[in-house]
C-alpha positions as CSV (number, residue, x, y, z in Angstrom):
1,M,16.5,53.1,15.9
2,L,16.1,49.6,14.0
3,T,18.0,49.3,10.9
4,L,17.4,46.3,8.5
5,I,20.6,45.7,6.3
6,G,20.5,43.2,3.0
7,L,23.8,41.1,2.6
8,G,23.2,40.4,-0.9
9,L,23.4,36.9,-2.5
10,F,26.7,35.5,-1.9
11,N,29.3,36.8,0.6
12,E,30.3,39.5,2.4
13,N,32.0,41.6,-0.4
14,D,28.2,42.1,-1.5
15,I,27.1,44.8,1.1
16,S,27.0,48.3,-0.1
17,L,29.1,51.3,1.3
18,R,26.0,52.8,2.9
19,A,25.8,49.6,4.8
20,V,29.1,50.0,5.9
21,E,28.8,53.4,7.0
22,E,25.7,52.9,9.0
23,A,26.8,49.9,10.7
24,K,29.9,51.7,11.9
25,N,28.0,54.3,13.5
26,S,25.6,51.7,15.4
27,D,25.4,50.4,19.0
28,R,24.9,46.7,18.5
29,I,25.1,44.7,15.5
30,Y,23.1,41.5,14.5
31,I,23.1,38.9,11.6
32,E,20.7,36.5,10.5
33,L,22.0,33.4,8.3
34,Y,19.3,30.6,8.7
35,T,16.6,31.5,5.6
36,S,19.5,30.2,2.9
37,K,23.2,29.0,2.3
38,W,25.7,32.1,2.6
39,Y,29.1,31.9,1.5
40,G,30.8,34.7,3.6
41,N,32.8,34.9,6.1
42,L,31.6,36.3,9.4
43,K,35.2,37.3,10.8
44,N,36.0,39.1,7.6
45,L,32.4,41.2,7.8
46,E,33.6,42.0,11.2
47,K,37.0,43.3,9.7
48,I,35.3,45.2,7.2
49,L,32.9,46.8,10.0
50,G,35.4,47.2,12.5
51,R,32.9,45.8,14.9
52,E,31.7,42.4,16.7
53,I,28.6,41.0,15.1
54,T,26.1,38.5,17.0
55,E,24.6,35.7,15.0
56,L,20.9,35.2,15.5
57,K,18.5,32.1,15.5
58,R,15.3,31.6,14.3
59,K,13.5,31.8,17.4
60,D,15.5,35.1,18.1
61,L,13.5,36.9,15.7
62,E,10.2,35.1,15.5
63,E,9.7,34.3,19.0
64,N,12.0,36.5,21.1
65,S,11.9,39.4,19.0
66,N,11.0,41.8,21.7
67,K,14.4,41.6,23.5
68,I,15.9,43.4,20.3
69,L,13.1,45.9,19.9
70,E,13.5,46.9,23.5
71,E,17.0,47.3,22.8
72,A,16.3,49.4,19.8
73,K,14.4,52.0,21.8
74,N,17.3,53.4,23.2
75,K,20.2,52.1,20.8
76,K,21.3,51.9,17.1
77,V,20.3,48.5,16.4
78,I,21.3,46.9,13.1
79,I,20.3,43.2,11.7
80,F,22.0,41.9,8.8
81,V,19.7,40.0,6.6
82,Q,20.5,37.6,3.3
83,G,19.5,38.8,0.2
84,D,17.2,41.8,0.6
85,P,15.7,42.3,4.1
86,L,12.0,42.3,3.4
87,I,11.7,39.3,1.2
88,Q,10.9,37.3,4.3
89,T,7.4,38.3,6.0
90,T,9.4,38.2,9.4
91,H,11.4,41.0,9.0
92,S,8.5,43.3,7.7
93,S,6.7,42.0,11.1
94,L,9.3,43.1,12.9
95,L,9.3,46.3,11.2
96,M,5.6,46.7,11.9
97,E,6.4,46.0,15.8
98,A,9.0,48.5,15.9
99,K,6.5,51.1,14.3
100,K,4.0,50.0,17.0
101,L,6.2,50.8,19.7
102,G,7.3,54.1,18.1
103,I,10.7,52.9,17.2
104,K,12.4,54.7,14.4
105,S,13.3,52.3,11.4
106,K,15.1,52.1,8.3
107,V,15.9,49.5,5.6
108,I,19.1,49.5,3.4
109,H,18.4,47.0,0.4
110,N,20.5,44.6,-1.4
111,A,19.9,42.0,-4.5
112,S,17.8,39.4,-3.8
113,I,16.9,35.9,-5.7
114,L,13.5,37.8,-6.9
115,S,15.6,40.1,-8.7
116,A,18.5,37.5,-9.6
117,I,16.3,35.4,-11.5
118,A,16.2,37.6,-14.6
119,E,19.8,36.7,-15.2
120,T,18.0,33.2,-16.6
121,G,16.8,35.3,-19.4
122,L,13.2,34.8,-18.2
123,H,11.4,38.4,-18.0
124,A,10.9,39.6,-14.5
125,Q,7.6,40.9,-15.0
126,K,6.3,37.6,-15.9
127,F,6.6,35.7,-12.7
128,G,3.7,35.4,-10.7
129,P,3.7,34.5,-6.9
130,Y,6.7,32.4,-5.7
131,V,6.8,29.3,-3.4
132,T,8.8,27.5,-1.1
133,I,8.8,23.8,-1.6
134,P,8.8,22.5,2.1
135,F,10.7,19.2,3.5
136,P,8.3,16.5,3.8
137,E,8.8,16.4,7.8
138,K,7.5,19.8,7.8
139,T,4.1,18.9,6.5
140,K,4.1,15.3,8.4
141,G,4.6,13.6,4.9
142,K,1.6,15.1,3.3
143,L,2.2,17.0,-0.1
144,P,2.1,20.8,0.1
145,E,-1.2,21.4,-1.9
146,S,-0.8,25.0,-1.3
147,V,2.2,25.1,-3.0
148,F,1.0,23.2,-6.0
149,N,-2.2,25.7,-6.1
150,V,-0.1,28.6,-6.6
151,I,2.0,26.8,-9.1
152,R,-1.3,25.5,-11.2
153,E,-2.6,29.2,-11.0
154,N,0.6,30.7,-12.1
155,K,0.3,28.2,-15.2
156,K,-3.1,29.1,-15.8
157,R,-2.1,32.8,-16.2
158,E,0.9,31.7,-18.3
159,L,3.5,32.9,-15.4
160,H,6.6,31.7,-14.2
161,T,6.8,30.1,-11.0
162,L,10.0,30.6,-8.7
163,C,10.3,27.7,-6.6
164,L,12.9,28.4,-3.3
165,L,13.9,24.9,-1.9
166,D,13.5,24.4,1.9
167,V,16.3,24.9,4.6
168,I,16.5,23.4,8.0
169,A,19.3,25.7,9.0
170,E,19.5,24.2,12.7
171,E,20.5,21.1,10.8
172,N,22.4,22.4,8.1
173,K,20.1,20.8,5.9
174,F,19.5,22.3,2.4
175,M,16.6,20.6,-0.1
176,T,18.4,19.6,-3.4
177,V,17.3,20.2,-6.6
178,K,16.7,16.3,-6.9
179,Q,14.2,16.5,-3.9
180,G,12.5,19.6,-5.0
181,L,11.7,18.1,-8.3
182,E,10.5,14.8,-7.3
183,I,8.1,16.5,-4.8
184,L,6.7,18.8,-7.7
185,L,6.3,15.5,-9.6
186,K,4.2,13.6,-6.8
187,G,1.9,16.9,-7.2
188,N,1.5,16.5,-10.8
189,V,2.4,20.3,-11.2
190,V,5.3,19.1,-13.5
191,T,5.8,16.1,-15.7
192,K,9.0,14.1,-16.5
193,E,9.4,15.6,-19.9
194,N,8.5,19.5,-19.0
195,K,11.4,21.7,-19.5
196,I,12.1,23.7,-16.3
197,V,15.1,26.2,-15.2
198,V,17.7,25.7,-12.6
199,F,19.7,28.5,-11.3
200,T,22.3,27.7,-8.7
201,K,24.6,29.8,-6.5
202,A,23.1,33.0,-7.7
203,G,25.1,36.3,-7.4
204,S,28.6,34.2,-7.4
205,D,31.0,34.0,-9.9
206,S,30.1,30.2,-10.1
207,S,26.3,30.3,-10.6
208,K,25.0,28.2,-13.1
209,I,21.7,28.2,-15.2
210,A,20.3,24.9,-16.5
211,Y,17.3,24.2,-18.8
212,N,16.5,20.8,-19.5
213,S,13.6,18.4,-19.0
214,V,12.8,17.5,-15.2
215,D,14.0,13.8,-16.0
216,G,17.4,15.2,-17.1
217,L,18.0,17.3,-14.4
218,I,16.7,14.5,-12.0
219,K,19.7,12.2,-13.5
220,T,22.2,14.8,-13.4
221,D,21.6,15.5,-9.9
222,I,22.9,19.0,-9.2
223,L,24.2,19.5,-5.7
224,D,25.2,23.0,-5.9
225,I,23.6,25.3,-3.1
226,P,21.7,27.3,-2.8
227,A,19.4,26.5,-5.8
228,V,16.1,27.6,-7.2
229,I,13.7,25.6,-9.7
230,I,11.8,28.0,-12.3
231,I,8.7,26.4,-13.9
232,P,8.3,28.4,-17.0
233,G,4.8,29.7,-18.1
234,K,4.4,30.8,-21.6
235,L,7.6,31.9,-23.1
236,H,8.4,34.9,-25.1
237,F,10.5,34.1,-28.0
238,T,13.2,36.2,-26.5
239,E,13.1,33.9,-23.5
240,K,13.0,30.8,-25.2
241,E,16.3,31.8,-27.2
242,Y,18.1,32.5,-24.3
243,L,17.4,29.4,-22.6
244,E,18.2,27.4,-25.3
245,K,21.6,28.7,-24.7
246,N,21.7,27.2,-21.2
247,K,20.4,23.4,-22.0
248,A,23.3,21.5,-20.5
249,A,22.9,21.1,-16.7
């Protein structure tokens, strides 16, 4: 049995009672923490569950997942995943491979940034496909045109675009809002005068929402992580009213 469990957005207190019960009755517990900044404490989570937890690296799930699947053939294996388990395609692929091998699987969902963005006042149903802005070294210095094309298409359809900021977990490196905005400017998908939304530390008591011009947000140099950038499409009057209350960065 393979079970994927969402950690939620902020720390170990975000997991559900169902997740705790499932973990206590498992044979092996893993956790992956390479997709975003997690403010939880692994030792505290182990105390909650009364179990030892093994942290996975990216290669353990993307290159060596067969080891986990082999283990899941005869044991109850759990993988804790940041946010909701199925937002990243890696985990969907893992479930698919499990099904091919006849391994039973289960998903225990949790909050993700895709649901939390409604806290900005923007209507969730008005978001188009989301993108991840990559670090320049991942694109060999080239501008990520595929990312820009998605943003342009969303704009044509008057939809909002959620822009996730890249992470290199192995180096503890997180893209800042300023870096993300500078890349968007180079791609000509925003101008310095365009008003956009920045949402930081979603799901925490210290979350912040800022609505300002690109130039104003760059000068503010927001350093909180994790952060997302939202490029608004056509605003409903209720969205605009809500955003106006979050003008200050």
